[in-house]
All heavy atoms as a GROMACS GRO file, in nm:
protein
  558
    1MET      N    1   0.173  -0.830  -1.446
    1MET     CA    2   0.149  -0.690  -1.450
    1MET      C    3   0.272  -0.623  -1.501
    1MET      O    4   0.392  -0.656  -1.452
    1MET     CB    5   0.132  -0.648  -1.291
    1MET     CG    6   0.113  -0.509  -1.270
    1MET     SD    7   0.075  -0.458  -1.104
    1MET     CE    8   0.037  -0.596  -1.009
    2ASN      N    9   0.258  -0.525  -1.587
    2ASN     CA   10   0.376  -0.453  -1.644
    2ASN      C   11   0.420  -0.347  -1.554
    2ASN      O   12   0.363  -0.314  -1.456
    2ASN     CB   13   0.347  -0.403  -1.783
    2ASN     CG   14   0.243  -0.304  -1.792
    2ASN    OD1   15   0.224  -0.231  -1.689
    2ASN    ND2   16   0.169  -0.294  -1.906
    3TYR      N   17   0.534  -0.283  -1.590
    3TYR     CA   18   0.599  -0.193  -1.498
    3TYR      C   19   0.507  -0.070  -1.481
    3TYR      O   20   0.504  -0.014  -1.367
    3TYR     CB   21   0.732  -0.148  -1.561
    3TYR     CG   22   0.807  -0.043  -1.476
    3TYR    CD1   23   0.866  -0.073  -1.349
    3TYR    CD2   24   0.805   0.089  -1.520
    3TYR    CE1   25   0.926   0.026  -1.282
    3TYR    CE2   26   0.855   0.188  -1.439
    3TYR     CZ   27   0.932   0.160  -1.328
    3TYR     OH   28   0.991   0.251  -1.252
    4LEU      N   29   0.453  -0.015  -1.591
    4LEU     CA   30   0.356   0.096  -1.581
    4LEU      C   31   0.249   0.068  -1.481
    4LEU      O   32   0.211   0.158  -1.407
    4LEU     CB   33   0.314   0.142  -1.714
    4LEU     CG   34   0.277   0.276  -1.751
    4LEU    CD1   35   0.372   0.375  -1.716
    4LEU    CD2   36   0.247   0.286  -1.900
    5ALA      N   37   0.179  -0.039  -1.498
    5ALA     CA   38   0.057  -0.073  -1.404
    5ALA      C   39   0.113  -0.080  -1.266
    5ALA      O   40   0.058  -0.038  -1.164
    5ALA     CB   41   0.006  -0.202  -1.453
    6TYR      N   42   0.231  -0.150  -1.237
    6TYR     CA   43   0.288  -0.161  -1.110
    6TYR      C   44   0.327  -0.025  -1.044
    6TYR      O   45   0.286  -0.002  -0.930
    6TYR     CB   46   0.414  -0.249  -1.112
    6TYR     CG   47   0.470  -0.288  -0.985
    6TYR    CD1   48   0.413  -0.406  -0.916
    6TYR    CD2   49   0.580  -0.232  -0.927
    6TYR    CE1   50   0.462  -0.449  -0.799
    6TYR    CE2   51   0.624  -0.279  -0.799
    6TYR     CZ   52   0.568  -0.390  -0.740
    6TYR     OH   53   0.614  -0.430  -0.612
    7SER      N   54   0.380   0.072  -1.123
    7SER     CA   55   0.413   0.194  -1.077
    7SER      C   56   0.290   0.271  -1.039
    7SER      O   57   0.290   0.335  -0.931
    7SER     CB   58   0.491   0.277  -1.182
    7SER     OG   59   0.609   0.218  -1.214
    8LYS      N   60   0.183   0.263  -1.119
    8LYS     CA   61   0.062   0.333  -1.085
    8LYS      C   62  -0.005   0.281  -0.957
    8LYS      O   63  -0.054   0.352  -0.874
    8LYS     CB   64  -0.041   0.316  -1.206
    8LYS     CG   65  -0.175   0.384  -1.193
    8LYS     CD   66  -0.156   0.533  -1.190
    8LYS     CE   67  -0.293   0.590  -1.179
    8LYS     NZ   68  -0.285   0.745  -1.145
    9LYS      N   69  -0.002   0.146  -0.935
    9LYS     CA   70  -0.053   0.088  -0.814
    9LYS      C   71   0.034   0.130  -0.688
    9LYS      O   72  -0.016   0.155  -0.591
    9LYS     CB   73  -0.066  -0.064  -0.830
    9LYS     CG   74  -0.176  -0.106  -0.920
    9LYS     CD   75  -0.185  -0.246  -0.932
    9LYS     CE   76  -0.297  -0.274  -1.042
    9LYS     NZ   77  -0.378  -0.384  -1.032
   10LEU      N   78   0.162   0.153  -0.702
   10LEU     CA   79   0.239   0.205  -0.592
   10LEU      C   80   0.209   0.336  -0.559
   10LEU      O   81   0.195   0.372  -0.443
   10LEU     CB   82   0.386   0.188  -0.637
   10LEU     CG   83   0.462   0.059  -0.647
   10LEU    CD1   84   0.603   0.072  -0.709
   10LEU    CD2   85   0.458  -0.016  -0.514
   11GLN      N   86   0.168   0.425  -0.658
   11GLN     CA   87   0.130   0.550  -0.634
   11GLN      C   88  -0.006   0.556  -0.564
   11GLN      O   89  -0.032   0.640  -0.463
   11GLN     CB   90   0.118   0.641  -0.768
   11GLN     CG   91   0.259   0.669  -0.820
   11GLN     CD   92   0.239   0.745  -0.962
   11GLN    OE1   93   0.138   0.737  -1.019
   11GLN    NE2   94   0.340   0.797  -1.000
   12LEU      N   95  -0.094   0.466  -0.606
   12LEU     CA   96  -0.227   0.464  -0.545
   12LEU      C   97  -0.216   0.418  -0.403
   12LEU      O   98  -0.298   0.468  -0.317
   12LEU     CB   99  -0.320   0.360  -0.626
   12LEU     CG  100  -0.367   0.408  -0.761
   12LEU    CD1  101  -0.425   0.302  -0.840
   12LEU    CD2  102  -0.453   0.539  -0.753
   13ILE      N  103  -0.133   0.318  -0.375
   13ILE     CA  104  -0.113   0.284  -0.235
   13ILE      C  105  -0.082   0.402  -0.142
   13ILE      O  106  -0.144   0.428  -0.040
   13ILE     CB  107  -0.005   0.173  -0.212
   13ILE    CG1  108  -0.061   0.046  -0.265
   13ILE    CG2  109   0.041   0.156  -0.064
   13ILE    CD1  110   0.052  -0.061  -0.274
   14GLU      N  111   0.023   0.478  -0.181
   14GLU     CA  112   0.051   0.597  -0.112
   14GLU      C  113  -0.069   0.701  -0.091
   14GLU      O  114  -0.092   0.737   0.008
   14GLU     CB  115   0.175   0.673  -0.178
   14GLU     CG  116   0.298   0.608  -0.167
   14GLU     CD  117   0.411   0.687  -0.220
   14GLU    OE1  118   0.455   0.783  -0.149
   14GLU    OE2  119   0.456   0.660  -0.326
   15GLU      N  120  -0.139   0.722  -0.205
   15GLU     CA  121  -0.260   0.804  -0.198
   15GLU      C  122  -0.368   0.755  -0.104
   15GLU      O  123  -0.419   0.833  -0.031
   15GLU     CB  124  -0.322   0.820  -0.338
   15GLU     CG  125  -0.429   0.936  -0.345
   15GLU     CD  126  -0.483   0.956  -0.475
   15GLU    OE1  127  -0.411   0.923  -0.580
   15GLU    OE2  128  -0.592   1.005  -0.489
   16TYR      N  129  -0.401   0.626  -0.121
   16TYR     CA  130  -0.503   0.567  -0.032
   16TYR      C  131  -0.465   0.569   0.112
   16TYR      O  132  -0.549   0.602   0.199
   16TYR     CB  133  -0.531   0.419  -0.069
   16TYR     CG  134  -0.590   0.400  -0.210
   16TYR    CD1  135  -0.582   0.285  -0.277
   16TYR    CD2  136  -0.659   0.502  -0.276
   16TYR    CE1  137  -0.650   0.264  -0.404
   16TYR    CE2  138  -0.716   0.491  -0.394
   16TYR     CZ  139  -0.716   0.364  -0.464
   16TYR     OH  140  -0.768   0.344  -0.587
   17VAL      N  141  -0.346   0.538   0.147
   17VAL     CA  142  -0.299   0.548   0.278
   17VAL      C  143  -0.292   0.692   0.332
   17VAL      O  144  -0.349   0.716   0.448
   17VAL     CB  145  -0.142   0.484   0.300
   17VAL    CG1  146  -0.113   0.502   0.446
   17VAL    CG2  147  -0.173   0.334   0.274
   18ASN      N  148  -0.248   0.786   0.252
   18ASN     CA  149  -0.244   0.925   0.295
   18ASN      C  150  -0.381   0.983   0.332
   18ASN      O  151  -0.411   1.059   0.422
   18ASN     CB  152  -0.176   1.021   0.193
   18ASN     CG  153  -0.036   1.009   0.210
   18ASN    OD1  154   0.028   1.009   0.324
   18ASN    ND2  155   0.037   1.033   0.100
   19ARG      N  156  -0.478   0.945   0.238
   19ARG     CA  157  -0.613   0.994   0.249
   19ARG      C  158  -0.707   0.899   0.339
   19ARG      O  159  -0.818   0.933   0.354
   19ARG     CB  160  -0.679   1.017   0.109
   19ARG     CG  161  -0.606   1.103   0.032
   19ARG     CD  162  -0.667   1.122  -0.106
   19ARG     NE  163  -0.590   1.213  -0.180
   19ARG     CZ  164  -0.633   1.320  -0.245
   19ARG    NH1  165  -0.763   1.357  -0.228
   19ARG    NH2  166  -0.556   1.398  -0.317
   20GLN      N  167  -0.657   0.781   0.385
   20GLN     CA  168  -0.727   0.691   0.468
   20GLN      C  169  -0.850   0.644   0.393
   20GLN      O  170  -0.946   0.601   0.459
   20GLN     CB  171  -0.759   0.753   0.604
   20GLN     CG  172  -0.650   0.800   0.681
   20GLN     CD  173  -0.680   0.851   0.821
   20GLN    OE1  174  -0.798   0.859   0.857
   20GLN    NE2  175  -0.589   0.900   0.889
   21TRP      N  176  -0.825   0.623   0.259
   21TRP     CA  177  -0.943   0.558   0.191
   21TRP      C  178  -0.932   0.398   0.208
   21TRP      O  179  -1.031   0.347   0.188
   21TRP     CB  180  -0.933   0.593   0.043
   21TRP     CG  181  -0.966   0.734   0.016
   21TRP    CD1  182  -1.035   0.825   0.097
   21TRP    CD2  183  -0.941   0.815  -0.102
   21TRP    NE1  184  -1.050   0.944   0.040
   21TRP    CE2  185  -0.990   0.950  -0.078
   21TRP    CE3  186  -0.876   0.791  -0.211
   21TRP    CZ2  187  -0.990   1.044  -0.181
   21TRP    CZ3  188  -0.867   0.884  -0.309
   21TRP    CH2  189  -0.929   1.008  -0.292
   22ALA      N  190  -0.814   0.343   0.207
   22ALA     CA  191  -0.799   0.200   0.232
   22ALA      C  192  -0.674   0.192   0.308
   22ALA      O  193  -0.572   0.234   0.281
   22ALA     CB  194  -0.769   0.132   0.093
   23VAL      N  195  -0.698   0.129   0.429
   23VAL     CA  196  -0.598   0.137   0.531
   23VAL      C  197  -0.538  -0.006   0.576
   23VAL      O  198  -0.446  -0.017   0.651
   23VAL     CB  199  -0.629   0.220   0.650
   23VAL    CG1  200  -0.635   0.367   0.602
   23VAL    CG2  201  -0.758   0.177   0.713
   24THR      N  202  -0.617  -0.109   0.542
   24THR     CA  203  -0.580  -0.242   0.579
   24THR      C  204  -0.522  -0.314   0.445
   24THR      O  205  -0.566  -0.269   0.344
   24THR     CB  206  -0.688  -0.325   0.642
   24THR    OG1  207  -0.790  -0.341   0.552
   24THR    CG2  208  -0.738  -0.249   0.760
   25PRO      N  209  -0.453  -0.409   0.475
   25PRO     CA  210  -0.404  -0.495   0.348
   25PRO      C  211  -0.515  -0.545   0.263
   25PRO      O  212  -0.512  -0.537   0.145
   25PRO     CB  213  -0.322  -0.605   0.415
   25PRO     CG  214  -0.274  -0.560   0.547
   25PRO     CD  215  -0.391  -0.466   0.601
   26GLU      N  216  -0.621  -0.588   0.337
   26GLU     CA  217  -0.742  -0.639   0.256
   26GLU      C  218  -0.804  -0.531   0.174
   26GLU      O  219  -0.847  -0.550   0.056
   26GLU     CB  220  -0.841  -0.695   0.353
   26GLU     CG  221  -0.790  -0.819   0.428
   26GLU     CD  222  -0.698  -0.800   0.542
   26GLU    OE1  223  -0.701  -0.689   0.596
   26GLU    OE2  224  -0.634  -0.893   0.580
   27GLN      N  225  -0.818  -0.414   0.238
   27GLN     CA  226  -0.881  -0.299   0.162
   27GLN      C  227  -0.792  -0.259   0.038
   27GLN      O  228  -0.853  -0.233  -0.061
   27GLN     CB  229  -0.905  -0.176   0.254
   27GLN     CG  230  -1.016  -0.203   0.362
   27GLN     CD  231  -1.012  -0.091   0.468
   27GLN    OE1  232  -0.911  -0.025   0.481
   27GLN    NE2  233  -1.131  -0.069   0.522
   28LEU      N  234  -0.668  -0.251   0.064
   28LEU     CA  235  -0.579  -0.224  -0.042
   28LEU      C  236  -0.582  -0.320  -0.150
   28LEU      O  237  -0.584  -0.284  -0.274
   28LEU     CB  238  -0.432  -0.197   0.014
   28LEU     CG  239  -0.406  -0.079   0.099
   28LEU    CD1  240  -0.268  -0.086   0.172
   28LEU    CD2  241  -0.411   0.051   0.016
   29ALA      N  242  -0.580  -0.448  -0.115
   29ALA     CA  243  -0.581  -0.550  -0.216
   29ALA      C  244  -0.714  -0.550  -0.301
   29ALA      O  245  -0.706  -0.553  -0.423
   29ALA     CB  246  -0.575  -0.683  -0.149
   30ASN      N  247  -0.821  -0.516  -0.234
   30ASN     CA  248  -0.947  -0.511  -0.307
   30ASN      C  249  -0.964  -0.395  -0.400
   30ASN      O  250  -1.000  -0.393  -0.512
   30ASN     CB  251  -1.066  -0.493  -0.210
   30ASN     CG  252  -1.103  -0.629  -0.140
   30ASN    OD1  253  -1.069  -0.728  -0.189
   30ASN    ND2  254  -1.157  -0.621  -0.014
   31ARG      N  255  -0.903  -0.278  -0.347
   31ARG     CA  256  -0.905  -0.150  -0.442
   31ARG      C  257  -0.819  -0.167  -0.548
   31ARG      O  258  -0.844  -0.104  -0.665
   31ARG     CB  259  -0.865  -0.027  -0.352
   31ARG     CG  260  -0.984   0.018  -0.267
   31ARG     CD  261  -0.942   0.164  -0.231
   31ARG     NE  262  -1.064   0.218  -0.154
   31ARG     CZ  263  -1.140   0.317  -0.184
   31ARG    NH1  264  -1.115   0.383  -0.302
   31ARG    NH2  265  -1.236   0.355  -0.116
   32LEU      N  266  -0.701  -0.223  -0.534
   32LEU     CA  267  -0.608  -0.242  -0.647
   32LEU      C  268  -0.625  -0.365  -0.727
   32LEU      O  269  -0.547  -0.376  -0.823
   32LEU     CB  270  -0.463  -0.242  -0.588
   32LEU     CG  271  -0.420  -0.113  -0.509
   32LEU    CD1  272  -0.288  -0.138  -0.439
   32LEU    CD2  273  -0.417   0.007  -0.592
   33ASP      N  274  -0.706  -0.456  -0.688
   33ASP     CA  275  -0.740  -0.575  -0.767
   33ASP      C  276  -0.611  -0.661  -0.766
   33ASP      O  277  -0.568  -0.708  -0.874
   33ASP     CB  278  -0.798  -0.543  -0.898
   33ASP     CG  279  -0.860  -0.672  -0.965
   33ASP    OD1  280  -0.904  -0.753  -0.883
   33ASP    OD2  281  -0.860  -0.673  -1.089
   34VAL      N  282  -0.552  -0.687  -0.656
   34VAL     CA  283  -0.432  -0.764  -0.642
   34VAL      C  284  -0.461  -0.853  -0.518
   34VAL      O  285  -0.544  -0.840  -0.438
   34VAL     CB  286  -0.298  -0.691  -0.623
   34VAL    CG1  287  -0.275  -0.609  -0.753
   34VAL    CG2  288  -0.295  -0.588  -0.512
   35SER      N  289  -0.363  -0.950  -0.494
   35SER     CA  290  -0.359  -1.032  -0.386
   35SER      C  291  -0.310  -0.956  -0.259
   35SER      O  292  -0.240  -0.848  -0.273
   35SER     CB  293  -0.294  -1.150  -0.406
   35SER     OG  294  -0.157  -1.135  -0.402
   36ARG      N  295  -0.342  -1.008  -0.146
   36ARG     CA  296  -0.293  -0.940  -0.018
   36ARG      C  297  -0.141  -0.951  -0.016
   36ARG      O  298  -0.074  -0.860   0.033
   36ARG     CB  299  -0.354  -1.028   0.094
   36ARG     CG  300  -0.374  -0.944   0.217
   36ARG     CD  301  -0.460  -1.031   0.326
   36ARG     NE  302  -0.401  -0.995   0.449
   36ARG     CZ  303  -0.352  -1.087   0.534
   36ARG    NH1  304  -0.360  -1.202   0.506
   36ARG    NH2  305  -0.300  -1.046   0.645
   37ARG      N  306  -0.090  -1.072  -0.062
   37ARG     CA  307   0.061  -1.087  -0.071
   37ARG      C  308   0.124  -0.988  -0.155
   37ARG      O  309   0.227  -0.937  -0.120
   37ARG     CB  310   0.086  -1.220  -0.111
   37ARG     CG  311   0.233  -1.261  -0.120
   37ARG     CD  312   0.303  -1.264   0.015
   37ARG     NE  313   0.453  -1.267   0.005
   37ARG     CZ  314   0.540  -1.184   0.049
   37ARG    NH1  315   0.493  -1.101   0.136
   37ARG    NH2  316   0.660  -1.198   0.028
   38THR      N  317   0.067  -0.956  -0.265
   38THR     CA  318   0.122  -0.866  -0.349
   38THR      C  319   0.121  -0.712  -0.285
   38THR      O  320   0.219  -0.647  -0.302
   38THR     CB  321   0.033  -0.848  -0.482
   38THR    OG1  322   0.051  -0.969  -0.551
   38THR    CG2  323   0.097  -0.733  -0.584
   39VAL      N  324   0.010  -0.684  -0.212
   39VAL     CA  325   0.017  -0.564  -0.136
   39VAL      C  326   0.134  -0.560  -0.029
   39VAL      O  327   0.209  -0.457  -0.025
   39VAL     CB  328  -0.115  -0.550  -0.058
   39VAL    CG1  329  -0.110  -0.427   0.050
   39VAL    CG2  330  -0.234  -0.524  -0.144
   40PHE      N  331   0.171  -0.669   0.024
   40PHE     CA  332   0.271  -0.671   0.126
   40PHE      C  333   0.419  -0.640   0.050
   40PHE      O  334   0.508  -0.573   0.094
   40PHE     CB  335   0.285  -0.801   0.202
   40PHE     CG  336   0.173  -0.820   0.294
   40PHE    CD1  337   0.106  -0.936   0.304
   40PHE    CD2  338   0.136  -0.722   0.384
   40PHE    CE1  339   0.015  -0.965   0.392
   40PHE    CE2  340   0.024  -0.735   0.470
   40PHE     CZ  341  -0.038  -0.860   0.483
   41ARG      N  342   0.421  -0.710  -0.067
   41ARG     CA  343   0.546  -0.696  -0.146
   41ARG      C  344   0.554  -0.550  -0.202
   41ARG      O  345   0.674  -0.489  -0.192
   41ARG     CB  346   0.542  -0.785  -0.273
   41ARG     CG  347   0.581  -0.922  -0.235
   41ARG     CD  348   0.613  -1.004  -0.355
   41ARG     NE  349   0.490  -1.020  -0.449
   41ARG     CZ  350   0.413  -1.123  -0.446
   41ARG    NH1  351   0.422  -1.223  -0.374
   41ARG    NH2  352   0.305  -1.117  -0.532
   42MET      N  353   0.447  -0.488  -0.235
   42MET     CA  354   0.449  -0.340  -0.285
   42MET      C  355   0.488  -0.266  -0.161
   42MET      O  356   0.563  -0.159  -0.181
   42MET     CB  357   0.313  -0.307  -0.345
   42MET     CG  358   0.284  -0.382  -0.467
   42MET     SD  359   0.115  -0.357  -0.527
   42MET     CE  360   0.161  -0.270  -0.677
   43ILE      N  361   0.436  -0.286  -0.054
   43ILE     CA  362   0.466  -0.196   0.065
   43ILE      C  363   0.610  -0.203   0.100
   43ILE      O  364   0.676  -0.116   0.137
   43ILE     CB  365   0.372  -0.230   0.180
   43ILE    CG1  366   0.234  -0.165   0.154
   43ILE    CG2  367   0.426  -0.177   0.320
   43ILE    CD1  368   0.129  -0.203   0.251
   44LEU      N  369   0.665  -0.330   0.098
   44LEU     CA  370   0.805  -0.363   0.113
   44LEU      C  371   0.893  -0.283   0.020
   44LEU      O  372   0.994  -0.208   0.051
   44LEU     CB  373   0.832  -0.502   0.114
   44LEU     CG  374   0.983  -0.545   0.131
   44LEU    CD1  375   1.034  -0.507   0.270
   44LEU    CD2  376   1.004  -0.700   0.115
   45TYR      N  377   0.855  -0.279  -0.111
   45TYR     CA  378   0.924  -0.200  -0.215
   45TYR      C  379   0.912  -0.055  -0.188
   45TYR      O  380   1.016   0.010  -0.194
   45TYR     CB  381   0.862  -0.229  -0.356
   45TYR     CG  382   0.929  -0.163  -0.453
   45TYR    CD1  383   1.048  -0.194  -0.511
   45TYR    CD2  384   0.867  -0.038  -0.509
   45TYR    CE1  385   1.112  -0.133  -0.610
   45TYR    CE2  386   0.927   0.041  -0.600
   45TYR     CZ  387   1.057  -0.009  -0.655
   45TYR     OH  388   1.113   0.072  -0.753
   46LEU      N  389   0.804   0.009  -0.145
   46LEU     CA  390   0.785   0.146  -0.109
   46LEU      C  391   0.887   0.168   0.009
   46LEU      O  392   0.948   0.278   0.018
   46LEU     CB  393   0.649   0.183  -0.067
   46LEU     CG  394   0.547   0.188  -0.185
   46LEU    CD1  395   0.409   0.198  -0.125
   46LEU    CD2  396   0.586   0.297  -0.271
   47ARG      N  397   0.902   0.091   0.109
   47ARG     CA  398   0.988   0.103   0.224
   47ARG      C  399   1.128   0.118   0.178
   47ARG      O  400   1.204   0.194   0.223
   47ARG     CB  401   0.969   0.005   0.329
   47ARG     CG  402   0.840   0.009   0.409
   47ARG     CD  403   0.836  -0.104   0.514
   47ARG     NE  404   0.703  -0.082   0.583
   47ARG     CZ  405   0.632  -0.184   0.636
   47ARG    NH1  406   0.690  -0.313   0.625
   47ARG    NH2  407   0.530  -0.159   0.701
   48GLU      N  408   1.172   0.030   0.096
   48GLU     CA  409   1.304   0.021   0.033
   48GLU      C  410   1.328   0.145  -0.051
   48GLU      O  411   1.449   0.185  -0.052
   48GLU     CB  412   1.320  -0.108  -0.061
   48GLU     CG  413   1.326  -0.231   0.020
   48GLU     CD  414   1.328  -0.354  -0.066
   48GLU    OE1  415   1.302  -0.342  -0.201
   48GLU    OE2  416   1.338  -0.463  -0.021
   49GLN      N  417   1.240   0.210  -0.100
   49GLN     CA  418   1.249   0.331  -0.181
   49GLN      C  419   1.254   0.453  -0.082
   49GLN      O  420   1.256   0.572  -0.137
   49GLN     CB  421   1.147   0.343  -0.285
   49GLN     CG  422   1.142   0.241  -0.387
   49GLN     CD  423   1.287   0.218  -0.465
   49GLN    OE1  424   1.330   0.323  -0.510
   49GLN    NE2  425   1.334   0.106  -0.447
   50GLY      N  426   1.229   0.443   0.040
   50GLY     CA  427   1.231   0.552   0.136
   50GLY      C  428   1.119   0.596   0.187
   50GLY      O  429   1.108   0.700   0.263
   51VAL      N  430   1.005   0.545   0.154
   51VAL     CA  431   0.873   0.585   0.205
   51VAL      C  432   0.851   0.532   0.337
   51VAL      O  433   0.869   0.407   0.370
   51VAL     CB  434   0.749   0.543   0.105
   51VAL    CG1  435   0.613   0.580   0.161
   51VAL    CG2  436   0.771   0.588  -0.030
   52ALA      N  437   0.822   0.612   0.432
   52ALA     CA  438   0.808   0.579   0.577
   52ALA      C  439   0.660   0.528   0.599
   52ALA      O  440   0.585   0.595   0.673
   52ALA     CB  441   0.840   0.705   0.657
   53ILE      N  442   0.628   0.412   0.545
   53ILE     CA  443   0.504   0.359   0.563
   53ILE      C  444   0.508   0.238   0.673
   53ILE      O  445   0.600   0.169   0.671
   53ILE     CB  446   0.438   0.301   0.427
   53ILE    CG1  447   0.301   0.260   0.445
   53ILE    CG2  448   0.519   0.198   0.373
   53ILE    CD1  449   0.233   0.228   0.307
   54GLU      N  450   0.416   0.246   0.756
   54GLU     CA  451   0.424   0.155   0.864
   54GLU      C  452   0.274   0.105   0.910
   54GLU      O  453   0.181   0.195   0.890
   54GLU     CB  454   0.495   0.206   0.994
   54GLU     CG  455   0.434   0.335   1.039
   54GLU     CD  456   0.510   0.391   1.148
   54GLU    OE1  457   0.635   0.396   1.139
   54GLU    OE2  458   0.454   0.448   1.259
   55TYR      N  459   0.270  -0.006   0.971
   55TYR     CA  460   0.133  -0.051   1.006
   55TYR      C  461   0.118  -0.030   1.165
   55TYR      O  462   0.206  -0.089   1.244
   55TYR     CB  463   0.111  -0.195   0.979
   55TYR     CG  464  -0.025  -0.251   1.003
   55TYR    CD1  465  -0.136  -0.214   0.910
   55TYR    CD2  466  -0.052  -0.326   1.101
   55TYR    CE1  467  -0.257  -0.264   0.935
   55TYR    CE2  468  -0.192  -0.367   1.138
   55TYR     CZ  469  -0.284  -0.350   1.037
   55TYR     OH  470  -0.420  -0.386   1.068
   56CYS      N  471   0.019   0.035   1.204
   56CYS     CA  472  -0.003   0.055   1.348
   56CYS      C  473  -0.100  -0.050   1.392
   56CYS      O  474  -0.217  -0.047   1.358
   56CYS     CB  475  -0.070   0.202   1.362
   56CYS     SG  476  -0.106   0.230   1.532
   57LYS      N  477  -0.056  -0.144   1.485
   57LYS     CA  478  -0.141  -0.239   1.535
   57LYS      C  479  -0.247  -0.187   1.619
   57LYS      O  480  -0.365  -0.252   1.622
   57LYS     CB  481  -0.063  -0.342   1.607
   57LYS     CG  482   0.047  -0.428   1.521
   57LYS     CD  483   0.112  -0.520   1.610
   57LYS     CE  484   0.209  -0.608   1.515
   57LYS     NZ  485   0.284  -0.710   1.586
   58LYS      N  486  -0.230  -0.091   1.695
   58LYS     CA  487  -0.338  -0.044   1.777
   58LYS      C  488  -0.454   0.020   1.688
   58LYS      O  489  -0.563  -0.007   1.727
   58LYS     CB  490  -0.267   0.074   1.857
   58LYS     CG  491  -0.366   0.127   1.958
   58LYS     CD  492  -0.296   0.234   2.054
   58LYS     CE  493  -0.400   0.302   2.151
   58LYS     NZ  494  -0.334   0.406   2.229
   59GLU      N  495  -0.422   0.090   1.590
   59GLU     CA  496  -0.530   0.159   1.510
   59GLU      C  497  -0.560   0.062   1.391
   59GLU      O  498  -0.660   0.093   1.324
   59GLU     CB  499  -0.474   0.290   1.458
   59GLU     CG  500  -0.447   0.392   1.555
   59GLU     CD  501  -0.393   0.515   1.510
   59GLU    OE1  502  -0.420   0.550   1.387
   59GLU    OE2  503  -0.331   0.600   1.583
   60LYS      N  504  -0.492  -0.036   1.376
   60LYS     CA  505  -0.520  -0.143   1.261
   60LYS      C  506  -0.524  -0.066   1.122
   60LYS      O  507  -0.620  -0.098   1.060
   60LYS     CB  508  -0.651  -0.218   1.300
   60LYS     CG  509  -0.637  -0.294   1.425
   60LYS     CD  510  -0.761  -0.374   1.448
   60LYS     CE  511  -0.749  -0.464   1.569
   60LYS     NZ  512  -0.851  -0.517   1.609
   61ARG      N  513  -0.413   0.009   1.098
   61ARG     CA  514  -0.410   0.072   0.968
   61ARG      C  515  -0.270   0.109   0.938
   61ARG      O  516  -0.183   0.112   1.028
   61ARG     CB  517  -0.500   0.198   0.971
   61ARG     CG  518  -0.448   0.309   1.049
   61ARG     CD  519  -0.546   0.431   1.040
   61ARG     NE  520  -0.500   0.546   1.110
   61ARG     CZ  521  -0.437   0.643   1.054
   61ARG    NH1  522  -0.418   0.644   0.924
   61ARG    NH2  523  -0.402   0.747   1.123
   62TYR      N  524  -0.250   0.127   0.803
   62TYR     CA  525  -0.119   0.185   0.758
   62TYR      C  526  -0.120   0.331   0.770
   62TYR      O  527  -0.218   0.396   0.752
   62TYR     CB  528  -0.098   0.138   0.599
   62TYR     CG  529  -0.053   0.006   0.594
   62TYR    CD1  530  -0.137  -0.101   0.545
   62TYR    CD2  531   0.077  -0.037   0.616
   62TYR    CE1  532  -0.101  -0.222   0.523
   62TYR    CE2  533   0.125  -0.175   0.607
   62TYR     CZ  534   0.023  -0.258   0.552
   62TYR     OH  535   0.071  -0.392   0.540
   63LYS      N  536   0.004   0.385   0.794
   63LYS     CA  537   0.035   0.518   0.801
   63LYS      C  538   0.163   0.562   0.733
   63LYS      O  539   0.245   0.473   0.729
   63LYS     CB  540   0.048   0.568   0.951
   63LYS     CG  541  -0.076   0.547   1.044
   63LYS     CD  542  -0.024   0.600   1.172
   63LYS     CE  543  -0.132   0.585   1.286
   63LYS     NZ  544  -0.085   0.637   1.414
   64ILE      N  545   0.160   0.678   0.680
   64ILE     CA  546   0.283   0.720   0.636
   64ILE      C  547   0.327   0.837   0.722
   64ILE      O  548   0.260   0.929   0.746
   64ILE     CB  549   0.281   0.776   0.488
   64ILE    CG1  550   0.243   0.662   0.394
   64ILE    CG2  551   0.402   0.847   0.437
   64ILE    CD1  552   0.227   0.696   0.252
   65SER      N  553   0.446   0.819   0.784
   65SER     CA  554   0.493   0.915   0.880
   65SER      C  555   0.612   1.014   0.822
   65SER      O  556   0.650   0.991   0.719
   65SER     CB  557   0.541   0.852   1.008
   65SER     OG  558   0.632   0.757   0.975
   0.00000   0.00000   0.00000
């Protein structure tokens, strides 16, 4: 995956989580056509960039606070 595609998918993760269109790692992986592990790496990268994204075990979904 090239840098442009990766950047676009990072933006989509933020949008999907904000709008609650895809909130579990599996849903995000399916929507972005990547592996679940790649979703975890992308979320880690977003966190390193200052995005306050977290997984709520109670609600079983990602949230941006």
